[in-house]
N, C-alpha and C positions, 0 to 999 in steps of 0.2 A: 646460436642454437644451444650450446652448452650452458649458457647463462639462463636461458629459458627453462631448460630441463632442471637446472639447479633450483630455480625459483619454484618450479612446480613441486619438486621433492621436499622443499622446505615448508610450503604453505599448506599442502594437503594433509599431512599427518597431524598438524596442530589441532584442528577441530576434532578429529578422531581421538586424540589423546585425552581431550577434556570431556568429550561427550560419552565415551564408552563407560566410564564408572557411573555416570549419571543414569544412563539407560539400565545398567546392571542393578543399581539401587532401586529404580522404579519397578523392575521386574521382581526383585526379591520382596519389595514392599507389597506389591500386588499379591504375590503368592502367600505372604504372611497374613494379610488381611483376609484372603480367601480361605486359608486354613482356619482362622478364627471364626469366620462366618459359618463354616461347615460344623465346627465344634459346637458353636452356640445353637445352631439349628438342630443338631442331634440332641443336645441337652434340653432344648425346648420341647422337642418331640417326645423325649422320654418323660419329661414332667407332665405333659398333657396326657400321655398314656397312663401314667400312674394316677392322675386325678380321675380319669374316666374309670379306671379299674376300681379305685376306692369308692367311687359313686355307685358302681354296679354292686359292689360288696355291701355297702350300706343299705341299698335297696332290697337286699336279700335275694338277688336274682341268681347267685351262685350257691348252690346247695352244698358244694364240697367245702366251702369256707365256713359253714355253720357248725359242723361237727369236727373240731380240730383234734388231731391225734397228738397229744402232748406227752407220750410215753418216753421219748428221748430227751425231753426238756425237764431235767431235774432241778436246775436252778437258772435264773435269768439275772443278768447284770444290766443296770441302766446307768450310763455315764452322762452327766449333765454338766454343761458349762457353768462355772461358778456364778457368772452374771445372771444367767437365765434360771439358776437354781433358787434365786430369791423370789421367784413367782411360785409361792406355796400353793396357790389355787390350782395351777396346772399340774404340779407334782401330785397333789392329792387326787386330782381327777385321773391322772395316769395310773396311780395305785389302784383306784377303784376299777378301772378298765382291766388291769392285769388280774385283779382278784376275780372279776366276773368271767374272764376267759378261763380261769382255772389254774393259774400259776401258784405254786406252793412255796417257792423260795425266791426272794428278790434281793439283790444287792444294789443299793443306791450308792453312787460315788460322785463326788466333785472334789476338785483339787484343794480348795480353800476351806473346806469343812462347813460350808453354808448350810447344807442339809442337816448336819448334826445340830446346829443351833436353832433351826426352824422346824423341820419335819420331825427330827428326833425328839424334841421337847413335846410336840403335840402327840406323837405316837406313845410316848412314855406316859403321859397323863391319860390317854385313851386306854392304854393297857391296864393302868392301875385302877381305873374306875369301872372297867368292864368285868364281866364274870369269867371271861376266858383267861387262861394263864399262858404265859410265854414259855414254850418248851425249848429251853436253851440246852443244846447238846454240849457245848463247851462253856464252862463257867467263866472262862476268861473273856468270852465274847458277850457276857450278859449286859454290859453297858451299851452295846450297839446293836442288839438283836431284839426286835419287838414282834408282836403279833397283830395283824390287821385283817380282821374278817377271814380267819382260817388261812392266812398267808404270812409266813415268816419274813421279816424285813431286816436286813443287815445294812447299816449305814457306816461307810468308811470314807476316808479322805487320803490325801497324799501323805500326811504325817503318819498315818497308820502303816503305810508301806515302808517309810524310812525307819520307823521304830521296829518293824518286823525284821528288816535287814540288819539293823544294829544288834538286836537280840540274837539273831542267828549267827552273826559273826562272833559275838561274845561267847556263844555256846561252843562254836567250833574251836575257838582259841583255847577255851578251858578244857576241852576234851583232848586236844592234840598237844597242848603245852602244859601238862600237869606237873611235870618235874622241871623246875626252873634250872636245876644244876646241869641239865643235859641240853639246854637250848643252844649253846654255842657249838656243840658237836652234832647237832641234829640237822639233817637236810631239810630244805623248805618243803612243807607238806603239799601234796597235790590233791586239791578238793575236787570231787566229781559232782555231777548234778544230783546224784542220789544223796550225797553227803549234805548238800545244801537243803534238799527237800526234807531230809530227816531232821535237820537242825530247825527248820521252820516249823515242822510238826511238834518237835519237842518243846519249843518255846510258845506254842499256841498261836503262831502267826501264819500258818498255812491257809486256813480258811477253805470254804467251798469253791470249787472250780466251776464257773458258769459255762453252760453249753452254748448260750447265745448272749451276745452283748449288744445293746442298743445305745447308740451315741446320739445325744441331742445337743446341738450347738453348731456354730459355724465351722469348727475344726473337724476334719475327717480323721481323727485318731482317738486313742483310748485315754488321752490326757493324763497319763501317769498312773493308770490303774495297775495294781501289783502284777508284774509280768509273770511271776511264778504261778499265778492263777489263771493264765490264759494259754495254756499249752495246746488245747484242742478247741478253743473257743471260736465260734463264728461271729464276726464283727460286722454289724450293719449300721450305716449312717442313716438316721431318720430325719435329718433336717433340723430346723429350729424348733424349740419347745413350744413357742407360741402358736405355731401352725401344725401341731401334732393332730393326727386323725386316728380314730378308733379303727377304721377300715384298713389303714396302713399297717397298724400293729397286727391285725388279723391276717393280712396278706403275708407279713413277714413270718408269723408263726406257721402258716400253712406252707410257705416255701421251705422253711427249716425242716418241717416234718417230712418233706419229700426228698431231702438230701441224704446221700449216703457217704459216710466218712469211714475211711480205712484205718485211721489212726497210725499211719506209718507202716502198716503191715502189707 
């Protein structure tokens, strides 16, 4: 009797010991795939909803999207992935759309400076041959600011942000370390945000702060756009450049005009 009980105690836990982790893995795997399915369905539903909404806007069925209130939109930034920035046809079409909507100031950005080599050259020749003159507020930005059908266009890249930071750092060092004889006895200076902002303005690297930033590309980030120019900027990911739609831009402008920003107050 004792032997039978001992055999029963030995053989019964063995299947449970090996089967319990397997069942747990199956349950966790099922939950993981179910979560993925729910996320994909939600993303698919959101995409279909956006497509239908863009179609309705393009058909002119929504009157509120025909008269956009752009009083709060003083400047607009467009960040494009460097690989997609090589598609100059799409970039020019995007600029024409923004000009037709009524945007007055546009900042074009890509990391590798592709837009400077392609669009910048075309806009420079267009500006030189046209009768309109480029109204440059800051003479230091004259090489990157053009006029396109009553719309000012500034083209920057990642190197501009690095150069701006280097100039600001050099300016702060020269202002706080004027007397070399007292460097050894001087405590380490504490730079505030206002000090850095003043240094960027003094070196001409501050630039306009866009109210809205549109991102075209696979990445959902600003891709190294100068951070000091994004303090109160609304960032919207617009998808790939090759699939851009005029109605999507109009919808984004309308949504931005209806938003209320407290600016930290």
